[in-house]
N, C-alpha and C positions, 0 to 999 in steps of 0.2 A: 490509581493505586500509587502511593508514594514510593520513592526510590530508597534503597538501603545503601549505606556506605560502610564497607568492611573496615576492620581495624588495620592500620598501616603497618602490617607485619613485614611487608616487602616493598621495595620501590614501586613495583607494578600495582600493588593494591592500594597505595597511598592516594592515587587520583581516581581509583576505580569506583563506579557506582553500579548497583545491581537492581534490577526490577524486583519489586516486592510481590511475591506470589501468594501471600497469606489470604487474599480475598478469593482465590480460586478454589474449585472443588477438588477434593482428594481423589486419588485413584487414577487409573490410566484412561485412554480414550475408548470410545465405543468401538468394539472390534468389527462390527458390521459396516462401519463407515470409514475404515482406514485401509490402506494398502501400502505395499513396499514402494519406495521411491528410488528409482535408478539415478545415479549421479551422471550428469552430462558434462560437467567440468568445463563449461563454456564452449563445447564443440557443437557444430551444426550437423545436419543429416549426413554430410560426407565425411565427418570425423575431423574436420579442420577447426582450428581455434577461431571462433567468431567473437567471443568476449574474453579479453585477456584477464589474467590474474584471478582465475577461478580454479578450484580444485581442492581435494581433500575435504576436511570437515567431518563433523560428527554424523552418524547415521540418523536418518529421519524417517518417520512414517508420514505418509501423505493423508491428510484429513479431507474427505469429500465435503466441501462447503457448498450449500445450495444457494447460489446467487440469484436464481430465478424465483423460486417459491410459487410457481404458477400451478403446480399439480394439486395444491390443497387450498384452493380459494374458498374462503369462508370457514375453513376447518380450524378451530382454535388449538393452540399448542401450549404446553406448559414447559417452562425452562427447568430442566433437571440438573444442569451443571454448567458452570463457566470454566473453560479450559484454556490452557496455553497451547498455541500452535507454533511449532518451530519454523513453519514455512511462510509465516506472515507476521507483521508487526502488531496487528490487532489481536484481541482475544476472541474466542469463538464460544458460542452457546449451544449446548445439546438440548434439542427440543423434542418432546414426546407429544405427538398429535393425537386428537381424539379418535382418529380412524385406525390407530395402532401403529402408524409409521413413525420413524425417527429421522432426524436430519440435523446437520450442523448449520448454523447461520452466523453471520458476523455479529458479535455482541456490541450493542451500542453502550455508551457511557450511561450508567445509572440502572441498567437492567439487572435484576436480581433473581436468584433461584426461587422458583415457585410462582413467578409472575406468568401471565398469559400473553401470547403474541398471536396475531392473526394476519393473514395476507388476503387481499381481495381488491376488486376494482374500487370499492369504496368501503372503508372501515372507520373505526374510531381513531381519531388523531392522538396517538399514544406512542411513547418511546418503544421501538421494536416492531411496531406494526408496519405493514407494507401495502401501498396502494398506488393508484395512478396519480400523476402529478396534478391533473386538473381538479382533483378533489382535496388537495393539500392546501391549507390556508397560506396566503402570502406572508413571508417573513420567517417561516419555519426552517430549521436546520434539517437537512436530509443527507443520506449517504447511500452507498451501493446503488448508484443511479444508472438506469438503463439508457443507453444512447440510441440503440437500434431496436425497434420493436421485436419482442420475443427472444432477444438474445440474452437477457439477464443483466444483472448489474455489471458494469464495466469500469466505471470511474468512481472516485471518492471512496476508496476501500482501505486505505492505510490508516494506521493508528492516529487518533486525535483529529482526523480531518472531518470536514462537513461542508456541504454546499448550501447556499441560501437561495430559496425561491423568492425572486424579487418581483415577479409579475408575469403577465401573459400577453402574447402578441399574436392574435389570430389562432391558428392551429398549434402554436408553439408556446412553451413555457420558457421563461427567461431565468437562467441559473447563474449565480455568481459562484465560481469554483474556488477552491482553496488557493489557487495560483493568482487570484484576482481577475481572471478572464471571465467575461460574461458571454454565455453561449445559449443558443436556442436548442431546445429539445422538444420533440413531439409531446403533446399533452397526454397522450395515451400511454407513454412510457411509465414504468414503475420506479418507485424509490422508497427507501425505508426511512422512518422518522427517527431523528436523533443524530448525535455525534458518535463517531466510531470510538470504541473503548481504547484504553491505554494511552492517554494523552501525554504522559511523561516520557514516551519512548524516545523522542528526539533529545532528551536531556541526559541520556545514558552516556557515561564516559567509559570507553572500552578499557583503558588503563594499561594494557600491554599488548604486544604484537601477537603473543600466543593465543589470546582470546579471539583475534581475527582469524587465526588459522582454524580454530574450532568451528567458526562460522563459514568456512569454505573460501576465505579470501586469502590469496597468496600475495607475497610482497610486490610492491610497486616501486620502480626506480625512476627518478627524474631523467628526462631526456638530456639535460645538460650535464648529467653525470656520465653519459655514454660517450663512445667514440663517434667521430663525425660520420663514419660509415654506417652506424647503426641508427642515428636519429638526426634530423635537421638541427636540433639544438646542441648536438654533441661537439666534441673537440675543444681546443683551447687549452690554456694552462690553468690547472687547478679548477675551482668551481666558478668558471667564467660565466658572464651573461650569455644569453642565447644568441646574441649577434644578429638578430633579425628585427625588423620593424614590428612584425606581428608574429605571435606564436603559431606553430604548426603541429599537426599530428605526426606520428612516426612515418606516415606515408606521404607527407608533404602538403596536405590539404590545410587550409586555414582552420584555426581552433580558437576556442574561448571567446564567446560573444558573437560568433558568425551565425546568421540565420541559416538553418538547414532545411526549413520547410520548402517543398517544391513550389516554384512560382506559379505553375499552372494548376496547382491543386485548389479545388474549390473551397472557399472560406465564407460562403454566404451565411452559415449558421453561427459564425463568430461575430458577436456584436462589438466587443472590445477586447483587444489583445491584453495579455497579462502584462503587468508592470514589473520590470526587474527590480531586485533589491537595491541595486546601485542607483537607479533613477529615483527611487523613493528617498 
């Protein structure tokens, strides 16, 4: 869906771009598939701030999206609506199945109202269908990929993303992820055909600080704008440099470009690490 650019009636709207919702279905979400969503504001189970700069924002209803689709193998479903989901960047599709059940699924790019989708161990290779990796032809784009058997789709779920099936190696399928990493996944794992919808999501320009507050994002302050007692980058006269060879987190640990993966963590399933944009 293309982006809309509002008239520059204010400085904030001059650079702003908005997603075009004209291609989505009218009306609200399916009541049986939504529930109230409690705000956690970046707090952990003990009530302490685990993620900074979170809080406020507009109220949201949580849509129960079926990432597994294992309960209706071989049962065809008809797409009744394409909807906006405030909890994710991708669009979702409301599917009515032949057995009378309903569910939300991630909507792939190109899926239209009235089309049929089906999930099973082996089905027709068609946008929106879901099947085991071992039955998908090499070179196809896939999304909502299962990493652990029976757990449902865990990766490649954000707007405009797709993994590519590049081959097989014994009991594993080789996938090239959107990050350029090549990873092994069991051939029995499931994946959906196609690219996730809303590919223009990364081109949206927020335009003003207030719009970030609607999204639940609170202001962020540079460390070098703080006092020395509050941040390793702080102190000095005016907007001084950080005064360090390498940047640090507020708690003194190395930041920006430092590998955080545990050295002892097994990585047998990673064939090739992702390539950073700077190296490209």
